[in-house]
N, C-alpha and C positions, 0 to 999 in steps of 0.2 A: 535364230541359225536352224540351218533345211539338218538334217540325218545327211546327207551330200559333204552338208560344210565340215561335221566334225567325225566322217567315214575320212574325209581330205584331209586336216589337219593333225586328225592324230597318225597317218598314215605320212604325212611328209615331215611328224619331227621326229620318224624313227629313222630319218637319213642323215648322214650324215654333213655337219657343215659346210662343208663346201653347194654339196648339192641343194640346200635348204636356202644358204645363199642366191642364187644363181634363177631359186626358184623366184623369191623372194621378187629379183629388182627383175621380172619378165613379169609380173602380179601389177607392178610399179609402175611396170614400163606402159600395161596393157587400160592403168589407171588415167596414167596421165595423155593417153591417146586419149580417150573420151572425155580427157577433160580440153583437151584445148580443140577435141571437134564442136563442142558446144561455144564456143565463145564467140562471139558478137563480134560483129563486124564494127561496132562503135569500141569495142575493146582493145580490137585489133592494131586500129587504128593511135588509138593512146598509147599501145606498150610499143606504136613501132615513136608514135615522137617521147617519150620519155627515152627510150633508146638515142632515139637519133640526142634530145637536150643534152645526155651523159658525154657521148661519138663529141657534141661540140665543142662541149664546156660552159653550157650555159648552163648543166643542173648542179649543183654544189652536190658532192659528196659528201657525206660524214662516217666516219670510220664506227663501224661495229660497237664496237670498246665504247666510244665516244658516247654514242647514242646511250645503250645501255647503261653508263655512269649514271648519264643525267635522268635516265627513267628512275633509277633509282632512287635518285638525290630528292625528283620533285615525288616522290611514293612515300620518303621518310617524313613529309612535310605535312604527309596527309593526315 
């Protein structure tokens, strides 16, 4: 970490919760935007394909709770 990072972090932690929350949201948005810019055309096509599969009903969706239950059962068998 740099000195600038430490200074910004220390100052940010002194702010009220609402301000810290807004700063955190903006920082996450900036990281997400940078991540989106780095997606290759192949990944964009795959994302579009998967979205269409869900919309058309061709993709089988499994509730999160069911996935976690099955994962825990599989891990317990190890």
